[in-house]
VOBA-1610 file (N, C-alpha, C; in pm, whole numbers, padded with zeros to 5 digits, always signed):
BEGIN
Unk+11748+07913+02307Unk+11811+07843+02196Unk+11841+07939+02083Unk+11954+07916+02019Unk+11990+08000+01906Unk+11938+07937+01777Unk+11884+08019+01692Unk+11840+07971+01561Unk+11936+08028+01459Unk+12003+07942+01384Unk+12104+07986+01289Unk+12041+08063+01173Unk+12122+08149+01114Unk+12072+08236+01008Unk+12019+08158+00889Unk+12078+08042+00860Unk+12034+07968+00742Unk+11890+07921+00757Unk+11838+07919+00880Unk+11702+07872+00904Unk+11598+07980+00877Unk+11640+08107+00870Unk+11543+08214+00855Unk+11467+08204+00723Unk+11540+08179+00614Unk+11473+08168+00485Unk+11376+08051+00482Unk+11413+07943+00550Unk+11324+07827+00557Unk+11198+07861+00636Unk+11215+07938+00744Unk+11100+07979+00823Unk+11006+08067+00741Unk+11062+08159+00664Unk+10980+08246+00582Unk+10908+08166+00475Unk+10976+08067+00416Unk+10913+07982+00316Unk+10797+07905+00376Unk+10814+07861+00499Unk+10707+07788+00567Unk+10586+07878+00588Unk+10612+08002+00629Unk+10502+08096+00649Unk+10428+08121+00519Unk+10501+08127+00408Unk+10440+08152+00278Unk+10363+08031+00227Unk+10383+07917+00289Unk+10313+07796+00250Unk+10163+07817+00254Unk+10117+07902+00345Unk+09975+07926+00361Unk+09910+07972+00231Unk+09981+08054+00155Unk+09925+08107+00032Unk+09914+08004-00079Unk+09984+07891-00068Unk+09983+07791-00174Unk+09891+07674-00144Unk+09838+07667-00024Unk+09750+07556+00010Unk+09613+07576-00054Unk+09550+07466-00091Unk+09416+07475-00145Unk+09320+07512-00032Unk+09206+07569-00070Unk+09112+07620+00029Unk+09077+07519+00138Unk+09035+07400+00100Unk+08989+07305+00201Unk+09100+07260+00292Unk+09225+07266+00247Unk+09336+07220+00329Unk+09373+07321+00437Unk+09323+07443+00424Unk+09350+07543+00528Unk+09285+07505+00659Unk+09189+07414+00653Unk+09118+07375+00774Unk+09173+07246+00832Unk+09282+07198+00778Unk+09346+07079+00831Unk+09427+07118+00954Unk+09403+07048+01065Unk+09473+07080+01189Unk+09623+07070+01173Unk+09670+06974+01093Unk+09814+06956+01079Unk+09879+07076+01011Unk+09812+07132+00907Unk+09868+07249+00840Unk+09872+07369+00933Unk+09766+07391+01009Unk+09765+07501+01104Unk+09874+07483+01209Unk+09897+07357+01248Unk+09998+07329+01349Unk+10138+07360+01298Unk+10164+07324+01172Unk+10297+07350+01114Unk+10320+07500+01102Unk+10219+07572+01056Unk+10232+07717+01044Unk+10249+07781+01181Unk+10177+07730+01279Unk+10191+07782+01415Unk+10333+07762+01467Unk+10390+07647+01439Unk+10526+07619+01482Unk+10624+07719+01420Unk+10607+07748+01291Unk+10695+07844+01223Unk+10685+07982+01288Unk+10563+08025+01319Unk+10543+08156+01381Unk+10601+08158+01522Unk+10587+08048+01594Unk+10643+08042+01729Unk+10795+08046+01728Unk+10855+07985+01628Unk+11000+07992+01615Unk+11045+08137+01591Unk+10971+08206+01506Unk+11001+08348+01481Unk+10983+08430+01609Unk+10881+08395+01687Unk+10857+08467+01813Unk+10974+08449+01908Unk+11033+08331+01907Unk+11150+08308+01993Unk+11267+08397+01951Unk+11281+08415+01823Unk+11392+08499+01774Unk+11375+08643+01821Unk+11253+08697+01808Unk+11232+08838+01841Unk+11210+08861+01990Unk+11203+08753+02068Unk+11183+08768+02213Unk+11302+08836+02280Unk+11419+08828+02217Unk+11538+08896+02269Unk+11579+09002+02167Unk+11526+09124+02181Unk+11549+09230+02082Unk+11696+09265+02060Unk+11782+09232+02157Unk+11922+09272+02148Unk+12013+09158+02104Unk+11955+09045+02069Unk+12036+08931+02025Unk+12080+08949+01880Unk+12190+08885+01844Unk+12239+08890+01707Unk+12138+08828+01611Unk+12074+08719+01655Unk+11976+08652+01569Unk+11860+08744+01536Unk+11811+08817+01636Unk+11700+08910+01614Unk+11743+09023+01521Unk+11864+09073+01541Unk+11914+09180+01456Unk+11926+09139+01311Unk+11977+09017+01289Unk+11990+08966+01153Unk+11853+08945+01089Unk+11759+08894+01166Unk+11624+08873+01114Unk+11561+09005+01073Unk+11574+09105+01159Unk+11515+09235+01130Unk+11575+09298+01005Unk+11706+09285+00989Unk+11773+09348+00874Unk+11750+09272+00744Unk+11751+09139+00751Unk+11743+09059+00629Unk+11601+09030+00583Unk+11512+09005+00679Unk+11379+08959+00643Unk+11267+09035+00712Unk+11301+09144+00779Unk+11203+09215+00860Unk+11073+09247+00788Unk+11081+09317+00675Unk+10960+09356+00602Unk+10878+09234+00561Unk+10947+09133+00508Unk+10878+09014+00458Unk+10812+08935+00569Unk+10883+08918+00680Unk+10828+08839+00791Unk+10703+08906+00849Unk+10711+09037+00873Unk+10596+09108+00928Unk+10476+09098+00834Unk+10500+09119+00706Unk+10390+09113+00609Unk+10331+08973+00601Unk+10417+08870+00600Unk+10367+08733+00590Unk+10283+08694+00711Unk+10323+08736+00830Unk+10246+08701+00949Unk+10112+08773+00949Unk+10110+08899+00907Unk+09982+08969+00895Unk+09892+08902+00792Unk+09948+08864+00678Unk+09869+08794+00576Unk+09814+08663+00629Unk+09899+08592+00701Unk+09859+08463+00757Unk+09742+08480+00853Unk+09748+08584+00934Unk+09641+08609+01030Unk+09511+08646+00959Unk+09521+08725+00852Unk+09402+08760+00774Unk+09338+08635+00716Unk+09418+08550+00654Unk+09365+08427+00594Unk+09304+08336+00699Unk+09370+08325+00810Unk+09323+08234+00915Unk+09189+08278+00972Unk+09164+08408+00972Unk+09039+08460+01028Unk+08926+08469+00926Unk+08959+08484+00799Unk+08856+08508+00698Unk+08805+08381+00632Unk+08891+08280+00618Unk+08848+08156+00555Unk+08786+08065+00659Unk+08672+08011+00626Unk+08605+07924+00722Unk+08536+07809+00650Unk+08500+07708+00725Unk+08433+07591+00669Unk+08325+07544+00765Unk+08207+07516+00710Unk+08097+07468+00794Unk+08116+07323+00834Unk+08211+07255+00769Unk+08233+07114+00799Unk+08363+07090+00875Unk+08430+07196+00914Unk+08558+07182+00984Unk+08539+07112+01118Unk+08629+07022+01150Unk+08624+06952+01278Unk+08660+07047+01391Unk+08611+07015+01511Unk+08638+07100+01627Unk+08788+07112+01652Unk+08861+07002+01633Unk+09005+07005+01654Unk+09072+07101+01557Unk+09025+07099+01431Unk+09082+07189+01331Unk+09056+07335+01367Unk+08936+07364+01417Unk+08904+07500+01458Unk+08992+07543+01575Unk+09018+07451+01665Unk+09106+07482+01779Unk+09247+07510+01731Unk+09293+07434+01631Unk+09426+07456+01575Unk+09435+07594+01511Unk+09329+07634+01443Unk+09328+07764+01378Unk+09328+07877+01482Unk+09257+07855+01592Unk+09259+07956+01698Unk+09398+07967+01759Unk+09464+07853+01777Unk+09599+07853+01831Unk+09696+07923+01736Unk+09670+07910+01606Unk+09753+07979+01507Unk+09734+08130+01520Unk+09611+08175+01539Unk+09585+08318+01559Unk+09656+08369+01684Unk+09651+08290+01791Unk+09720+08326+01915Unk+09869+08343+01890Unk+09927+08248+01815Unk+10071+08253+01786Unk+10107+08376+01703Unk+10023+08410+01605Unk+10050+08527+01520Unk+10049+08655+01603Unk+09949+08670+01689Unk+09939+08790+01771Unk+10055+08797+01870Unk+10091+08681+01926Unk+10204+08678+02020Unk+10333+08723+01951Unk+10355+08675+01828Unk+10473+08717+01754Unk+10471+08868+01729Unk+10357+08920+01684Unk+10348+09062+01651Unk+10368+09150+01774Unk+10321+09105+01889Unk+10341+09183+02011Unk+10488+09181+02053Unk+10551+09067+02039Unk+10694+09059+02073Unk+10777+09139+01972Unk+10739+09133+01846Unk+10810+09209+01742Unk+10796+09359+01765Unk+10689+09400+01832Unk+10666+09542+01859Unk+10775+09602+01948Unk+10844+09517+02022Unk+10950+09565+02111Unk+11084+09578+02039Unk+11090+09534+01914Unk+11214+09540+01835Unk+11212+09666+01750Unk+11297+09761+01783Unk+11294+09891+01714Unk+11315+09878+01564Unk+11399+09784+01521Unk+11427+09768+01379Unk+11310+09709+01302Unk+11208+09660+01371Unk+11090+09605+01305Unk+10971+09701+01307Unk+10982+09807+01384Unk+10868+09896+01402Unk+10829+09969+01274Unk+10926+10008+01194Unk+10894+10074+01068Unk+10815+09980+00978Unk+10856+09853+00975Unk+10786+09753+00893Unk+10642+09735+00940Unk+10619+09749+01069Unk+10486+09726+01124Unk+10391+09842+01100Unk+10442+09951+01040Unk+10356+10064+01008Unk+10358+10097+00860Unk+10402+10002+00779Unk+10400+10021+00634Unk+10255+10033+00587Unk+10234+10102+00476Unk+10099+10128+00427Unk+10018+10000+00408Unk+10079+09896+00348Unk+10005+09773+00323Unk+09967+09702+00452Unk+10047+09723+00557Unk+10016+09661+00686Unk+09888+09722+00743Unk+09865+09849+00718Unk+09742+09913+00763Unk+09619+09847+00702Unk+09631+09807+00575Unk+09521+09738+00508Unk+09494+09603+00574Unk+09601+09529+00604Unk+09585+09400+00672Unk+09526+09419+00811Unk+09572+09523+00880Unk+09524+09552+01015Unk+09372+09570+01015Unk+09322+09652+00924Unk+09178+09678+00916Unk+09101+09551+00882Unk+09158+09469+00793Unk+09092+09344+00754Unk+09084+09247+00872Unk+09189+09244+00954Unk+09192+09154+01070Unk+09086+09194+01172Unk+09077+09322+01201Unk+08979+09369+01299Unk+08837+09337+01253Unk+08808+09361+01125Unk+08674+09334+01072Unk+08648+09184+01066Unk+08748+09106+01029Unk+08732+08961+01021Unk+08703+08902+01158Unk+08767+08957+01260Unk+08741+08910+01396Unk+08596+08936+01435Unk+08545+09052+01398Unk+08406+09084+01429Unk+08311+08987+01360Unk+08338+08957+01234Unk+08253+08862+01160Unk+08262+08723+01221Unk+08381+08687+01268Unk+08402+08554+01324Unk+08314+08532+01447Unk+08294+08635+01525Unk+08210+08625+01644Unk+08069+08581+01606Unk+08023+08624+01488Unk+07887+08593+01445Unk+07870+08447+01404Unk+07979+08383+01355Unk+07962+08245+01307Unk+08038+08141+01389Unk+08115+08185+01487Unk+08183+08089+01574Unk+08123+08096+01713Unk+08160+08198+01788Unk+08111+08212+01925Unk+08148+08349+01978Unk+08062+08404+02060Unk+08091+08534+02122Unk+08207+08522+02219Unk+08239+08400+02260Unk+08347+08378+02355Unk+08478+08342+02287Unk+08483+08358+02156Unk+08604+08321+02083Unk+08722+08410+02125Unk+08844+08363+02097Unk+08966+08433+02135Unk+08969+08576+02081Unk+09000+08672+02167Unk+09016+08811+02123Unk+09150+08825+02053Unk+09146+08855+01924Unk+09270+08870+01847Unk+09350+08990+01898Unk+09281+09102+01919Unk+09343+09222+01978Unk+09471+09264+01907Unk+09467+09265+01773Unk+09584+09307+01696Unk+09616+09454+01721Unk+09519+09529+01773Unk+09543+09670+01802Unk+09643+09690+01916Unk+09673+09583+01989Unk+09769+09592+02099Unk+09913+09572+02053Unk+09936+09581+01924Unk+10071+09573+01868Unk+10119+09714+01835Unk+10244+09724+01789Unk+10298+09854+01750Unk+10216+09914+01635Unk+10165+09830+01549Unk+10080+09877+01439Unk+09959+09951+01494Unk+09907+09903+01605Unk+09789+09964+01666Unk+09817+10093+01741Unk+09941+10137+01743Unk+09972+10268+01801Unk+09966+10377+01694Unk+09941+10337+01570Unk+09928+10433+01461Unk+09782+10475+01451Unk+09753+10600+01483Unk+09615+10646+01491Unk+09541+10631+01358Unk+09610+10655+01247Unk+09540+10647+01118Unk+09495+10504+01088Unk+09566+10404+01141Unk+09523+10266+01123Unk+09401+10235+01210Unk+09401+10287+01332Unk+09287+10265+01421Unk+09159+10325+01363Unk+09174+10437+01293Unk+09057+10505+01236Unk+08999+10431+01116Unk+09076+10341+01055Unk+09029+10268+00937Unk+08905+10186+00966Unk+08893+10138+01090Unk+08778+10053+01125Unk+08663+10131+01188Unk+08675+10262+01189Unk+08566+10344+01243Unk+08488+10414+01132Unk+08530+10391+01007Unk+08458+10446+00892Unk+08497+10364+00769Unk+08421+10379+00661Unk+08455+10310+00538Unk+08409+10165+00533Unk+08467+10089+00439Unk+08424+09951+00414Unk+08450+09858+00531Unk+08556+09884+00607Unk+08592+09795+00718Unk+08539+09846+00852Unk+08438+09930+00847Unk+08385+09988+00971Unk+08325+09879+01060Unk+08357+09884+01187Unk+08305+09784+01281Unk+08171+09831+01338Unk+08094+09737+01386Unk+07965+09765+01448Unk+07989+09829+01585Unk+07931+09944+01609Unk+07954+10015+01735Unk+07902+09937+01855Unk+07818+09836+01830Unk+07763+09756+01939Unk+07850+09637+01975Unk+07955+09614+01895Unk+08042+09499+01917Unk+08165+09540+01998Unk+08228+09440+02060Unk+08341+09470+02148Unk+08464+09520+02072Unk+08472+09491+01942Unk+08586+09540+01864Unk+08590+09692+01864Unk+08473+09754+01852Unk+08466+09901+01853Unk+08512+09956+01987Unk+08468+09893+02094Unk+08509+09938+02228Unk+08660+09925+02244Unk+08717+09815+02196Unk+08861+09795+02209Unk+08939+09899+02130Unk+08890+09934+02011Unk+08958+10035+01930Unk+08957+10171+02000Unk+08842+10208+02055Unk+08832+10336+02125Unk+08920+10336+02250Unk+08926+10223+02318Unk+09012+10211+02436Unk+09158+10225+02397Unk+09194+10165+02284Unk+09332+10174+02237Unk+09367+10318+02198Unk+09274+10386+02132Unk+09298+10525+02095Unk+09321+10611+02219Unk+09244+10585+02323Unk+09261+10660+02448Unk+09398+10633+02509Unk+09441+10507+02506Unk+09572+10471+02560Unk+09684+10544+02485Unk+09672+10546+02353Unk+09776+10610+02270Unk+09780+10760+02297Unk+09663+10823+02301Unk+09657+10968+02323Unk+09707+11007+02462Unk+09687+10917+02559Unk+09733+10944+02695Unk+09878+10902+02718Unk+09938+10840+02616Unk+10078+10803+02625Unk+10108+10680+02706Unk+10010+10591+02723Unk+10035+10469+02798Unk+10132+10378+02721Unk+10235+10325+02786Unk+10330+10236+02719Unk+10270+10099+02696Unk+10324+10028+02599Unk+10282+09890+02572Unk+10368+09795+02651Unk+10312+09682+02684Unk+10390+09576+02748Unk+10318+09445+02727Unk+10394+09334+02728Unk+10333+09203+02714Unk+10255+09170+02840Unk+10146+09100+02823Unk+10071+09052+02939Unk+10158+08953+03015Unk+10129+08936+03142Unk+10204+08840+03222Unk+10154+08698+03197Unk+10069+08683+03095Unk+10000+08557+03070Unk+10093+08442+03039Unk+10165+08446+02928Unk+10237+08327+02885Unk+10375+08365+02835Unk+10476+08329+02910Unk+10612+08357+02870Unk+10676+08237+02804Unk+10626+08118+02835Unk+10682+07997+02775Unk+10604+07963+02650Unk+10674+07952+02538Unk+10609+07919+02412Unk+10637+07774+02379Unk+10535+07694+02374Unk+10554+07554+02343Unk+10580+07536+02194Unk+10667+07445+02160Unk+10698+07418+02020Unk+10640+07284+01975Unk+10552+07230+02053Unk+10492+07101+02017Unk+10390+07122+01906Unk+10401+07042+01800Unk+10306+07053+01689Unk+10179+06979+01727
//
């Protein structure tokens, strides 16, 4: 399906909605579902790197879209509630899945790659990796692996090193540290990135 250019600004506004919601409303399943839908629509656009729609998105809103999705993922992983319903937690996990799926698909778009390695994106990257580690402690060890390092941003060695020292340093006993080291090895050995064969169909059901 083609998404007309006039819809791009609306999609970006929807993504920015996350920053204006009150804290307790971030745990509402409906809000997570709406944000997930917006991210999935963006993922559809970037799924065809050579389409006119993808080209227009990259040129007009590339920097903003990449930054907003990274911010959204940070917020989704760092804010939590002890009273959140199970359904709401599931919606938030699905939102994280959608954000990572978009970022991995965007990694294949050459015009978006520069945006994915901007300095501020490195800060969000480190925050996401650390937030995922903390989430394991208060949700479940079996929670969804965010694996943001498997994006184009994660091919930047200086970003990978951010979580191996300093304030955002990960615990060497946790799987996040192992994944970072594995990613560094892949980059140094020149292994190409590719989408998993897992899910090619993106549902748009809210």
